[in-house]
N, C-alpha and C positions, 0 to 999 in steps of 0.2 A: 373516474378513479384511475382507469388505465392510462389516461392522458397525463395525469399528475405523476403516476409512477414512472412513466417514460421520461418525463422532464427531469425528475429527481435522479433517475438512473443515468441520464446523459450528463448531468453535472458531475457525478463521480466517474463516469466514463472519461471525461476530460482530464480529471486528476490522474487516473491510471494511465491513460494514453501518454500524457506528458512525462510519466515516470520512465517509460521504455522507448518512446519514439526517437529519442536522441541516441539510443544505444548503438544502432547500426551506423548513424551519422558521425560517431565520435572520431574516427580517423580523418574525416573531412573537416572537422572542427579544430583539431589540434593534433600534432604528431607526438606530443608529450603524454606519457601514461599518467603522470600526476595531474596534468591539466584535464585529461579525459575523465579522471575520477572526480575532480572537483566540478566539472560541468554536470556530471551525473549527480553528485552528492550535494551540489549547491542547492538544487531543488529539494532533494530528499531530506536534507538536513533541516531546513527551515520548516518544511512540511511536518516533519516529526516533532520539532521543537514547539510549534505553535498549535498543535492539535488539542492539547489540554486546554489552553486558553480559548481556542475556538469553541470547544465544547461548553466551557463555562459561559462564554458570551451567548451561545445559543440558548442556554437555560435562563440566562439573565435578561437578555434583550428580545428574545423571541427567535425561533428557528427560521421563520419565513424571512425576516429582515436580514439575518446573517447569511442565509443561502443566496439571496439576491445580490447582496454586497460582494460575496465571493465570486459569483458568476460574472458580474460586470467587470470586476477587477481582473479576473482571469483572461477575459477577452481582450481588454486593453493592454495588459502586460504581454500577451502573446504577440500582438501587433508590434509592440516596441522591441521585443526579442528578435523579430524578423528583420528589424532595421539595425540590429547591433553591428558595430564596426570593429570590435576588439574582443579578445577572449575574456579579458577582465570584466568588461561591461556585460557580456553574455552571462558570465557566472553570477554577477550581481542581479541581473534581471531574472535569472533562474531562481535565485534565492527569494525574490519578491513573489514570483509565481508560486513558490512553495507555500508562502503565507496565504495567498489567495486560495490555493487548493485546500489548505487546512480549514478555511472557513466553510467549505462546501460539504465536507464529509460528515462531521457530527450533526450539522443542521439537517442534512438530508435524512439521516437515520432518525432524528427526532420527528421529522415530518412524516416519515413512514409509520413510526410508532403511533402518532396521533391519528393518522388516516386509517390505520388497521389495528384497532384496539383488541380484537380477538386474537389470541396467541397463534392459533393454527394459520389464520389468514395472514398474520404478520410474518410468520416464518416463510410462507410461500412468496409473499411480496419481497422479502429480503433475498430469496432465491433469485427472483427476476432481477432485482437491483444488482446482485452480485454477478449474474450472468452478463448483463450489459456492461458493467464496469470491468469485469474480468476480461471481457473481449477487448476492451481498451488496453488493458495491461499487456496482453500478448499480441494484439494487433499492431502495437507500436513498432516492433522490429520490422514487420512486413511493410507497413505503410511508410515507415521512415526510410526503408531501403528504396522503395519505389519512388517516393517523392524526391529523395536526395539525388538519385541517379537521373531522374527526368528533369527536375527544375532547380536543383541545388538545395543546400541545407536550410535556407530561409523558409522554404515551403512547409517544413515540419512544424513551424509555429503559426503560419498563416492559416493552416487547416483548422486550428482551434476556434477561430472567430465565428464562422457560420454555425458550428456545433453549439457554441455558447448562446448564440441568438435563438436557435431552435429550443434549447433547454429552457431559456427564459420565457419564451412564449407558452410552452407546454405546462410550466409549473406555476402559472399565475393564480391558479385556484388552490394553492397550498393552504391548509387550515392553520388556525392559531394553535399554539402549543402552550402547555403550562409554563409559567414563569417562576423562577426561583430567585428571590431577592438576595442581595449580598454584594460584597466588594470583590474586585478582581485581585487574585493572589499574586501580587507583583513579585514578591521574593521567590515564590515557588516557580513562577515563569522564568525569571532571569536565571535562577540557579539551574533550571532544566536546560536552558539554551546553552549556558556555559559548559555544563557537564557533557552534553551531547557533542557540541562542536569541538571541544578539546580532545575528546576521545576519538572522534573521527579523524581529526588532524594528526593525532599520534599514530594512528594506523596507516593513513595515506602517506604521510611524509616520513614515517619511521622516527618521529621525534618523540621518544618515549618520556622525555621530561614533561610533556604535556599531560601525562597521566596524573601528575601531582595536582594541578588545578582542577582536573576532572574529578578526582577523589574528594577534594574540598567542596566543590560545587554540589556533588552528589550527596555529601553529608548534610550540607545546608538545606537541600531540597527535602531530604528525609525528615529532618527536624522541623522544617516549616510546615510539613503536611500533618503534624500532630496538633496544630492549633485549630481553633474553631474557624470556620470559613475557608478551610484549605481548598486548594484547587482540585485535589484528588481525594475525595472522602474515603476513609478507611474501608467502608463496606463494599467499595468497588474493586478492591485489590483481590486478585485471584490468579490461579495458575493459567487461566485463559489469556491473561495479558502476556505472560512469558511465552505461551504457545504462539501467540500472535507475532511476537518478535522472531521466533524461530522459523515460522513458515515463510516470512519475507526475507529473512537472512538467506535461506536456501534458494528461494525463487529468484530474487534480484541478483544474488551473487552468482548463481549458475547462468542466468541470462547474460550478465556482464562478461563472465569468463568465456562462455561459448561464442558470444558475438565476436570477441577479439580472436579467438581460436579459429573460427570459420574463415575470417578475413585474412589474418596474418599468417596462419599455418597452412590452411587449405587453399588460400588464394581466391575465396569467393568474392565477387563484387557485392556492393550493398544490397541490390535487389535479390540476388541469390541467397544471401544471408537471411534476409527477411523471409523468403520462401522456406528456408530450412527450418524456421520456427513454426511453420504452419501446423505440424502435428500437435504441437503444444497449444496452439490457438484454438483449434476446432473444439476440443472438449469443453473449454471454458465458455463457449458460445451457447451451449445447451445444458451441460451437466449441472450447473448451479440450480436450475429450475427443478430438476429431479432431486437434488440435495435438499432444497427447501421443503419439498413434499415428504421426503424421508425423515427430516428432522421433525416435522409436524407429527409424524406417526410414532417414532421411536426415540426421539430426543437427539441431542447433538453429539454425544460421546462416541458412539460407534462410527458414524460417518467421519468425524474428525480424526480418530485414530487411523482409520483406513486410509484417509487422505495423506497423512504423514508417512505411512508405510509405503504407499505408492510413490510419493515424491522421493523418498530415500532410495527405493529400488531404481527409479529412473536415473537419479544422479550417480548411483554406483555403477550402473551399466555404462553411462557416458564416461566414467573415469577409466574404463578399460580401453578407450579409444576404439570403439567398435566400428564395423563397416557401416555404410550408409543405411542399409535396411534395418539393422539393429538399432542404430541411432534414432531412426524414425519411431520405433517402438518405445525407446527410452523417453523421448520427448512427449509421446502420447501419455505415458505413465505419469510424467510430471504434470501434464495438463489435467488429467482426471484427478490426480491427487490434490492439486491446489483448488480445484473446483468442488472437491468434497470438504476440504479442511476449512477454507475461509468462510463460506456461508454458515457452517456449523458453529464456528467460533463466534461469529456475529450474533447468531440466534441465542447462544448461551449467555453472552455478556449483556446484550441489550435486554433480553427477556428477564434476566435476574435483577435488573436495575429498576428502582421506582420511576414512575413517569416523569417526575420533575428532575430526575437525574439522567434522563436518556441521552441528552447531549454530551455531558461529561463522560458518561460510560462509553459512548461511541468514540469520543475523542481519546479516551485512555487506551482503548483497544487499538485504534489506528495509530496512535502515537507509538505504542509498543511495536506495531508492525513496521512502521516506517523507520523507527530506530534500528530494528533488525535489518531492514533493507540497506540503510546507510552502512551499517557494520559489515553486512554481507559483501557489498561492493568493495569496501575498503580492505577487509581481511582476505577474502578470496581473490580479489584483484592482486594483492601483494603476493599471495601464494602462487598465483598463476604465472608471475614473472619468473619463478623458479621451475615450477612443474604444474602444468594444467591438470594432469591426472590426479596429482595429490590434492589440488584445490577442490576438484569435484568429489574426491573421496571424503574430504573433510566436510563438504556440504552434506553428503549422504549420512555421515555419522551424526551431525548436528540434527538433521531431520529425524533420524531414528530416535534421538533423545527427545524430540518434540512429541513423538508418539507415546513415549513413556510418561511425559508430563501430563498429557491429556488423559491417559488411562488412569493416572493416579489422582485426578481431580475428584474431590468428594462429590458423591452423587447428589447431595442436597443443593449444590451450586449449579447443577445443570438446569437449563431453562427449557421451557416449551416441551416438556415430556408428555408422552402419550398417557392416557387417552385424551385427545382434543378433538373438538368438532367446530366447524365454522357456524 
């Protein structure tokens, strides 16, 4: 069982690693801020857009099959990205990598739910899963900086290939999962893609005319979800999805802003920039395991609210342009905060979903998270062009609102509440 959990965790590790490993390498990839945002968002955009469909496919065709398809595709596309010869091609390949990554997340959550049917054991397993994948999220800047400086930017994609092969070998014993028959919601998927892409385009390029097609597509998506067989069943809608968007808005946006600030204002080389994020990385390597145990005992609400408050405090301290020692503390607060908030939200949303909807529930939560990440990079990146402190203060305010959203969540929607026993 530990072997399987490691393999599933490595699959999501790859997804999170690729979210941030390019962050430090962005100045080497393009001198244009807009191009840098699209290299980052090209992946995040399609990842967010296709998570709902990936969740539906996981429930429809079997999580094991979808997970393996995503893992193999991710490895192949990473190799092609390393061979990219233009910015436009790299953005396109990053978009395809986002689709492959989307296949991995809800399917791995479904497989964990099937392998750990007891709620307390499942909460602890998700803590391990989040710890391994969270390490990928914040190890990205460190690893990206070291690889870029030592071997060039192509190495940040080559490193994905051996990890994908190890994950494939370890997860071969993945169990079968419940299958939910039904058709793919084409209208819902297409409208979600259009709404998200036009919104991100409007923010990145300041082309606010794109908000009109965004609003139309969002309305079409909302109407399409009222029909039988909708991609996002109404019973899965909760404030947990909004909280998921907020946590990644703050985390990804702050990482993007600070990465550019450290290099362009403080003059750090890529490797030093990666090392600067080490205080954020360390808590995510072990704290989610503690969070999983805590959620198994007291439920997800208190850990999630605490996580948002710590993240807000960390971002607020960074907004004051503190000295290095204080900045280290602020980054550590962000690390502890995110490693409390994300595993708690996962346990709440997945635990509240029926087994046959575990895939789409995981897809919905992660779609909201990655939508928030795309908007965080776009919005805070735009604000940082004028004032880095104001961008970070905005992130702190949004994260504080996330704590309020979680605290106001009806108690009956909380999952995996105590008392529970393995």
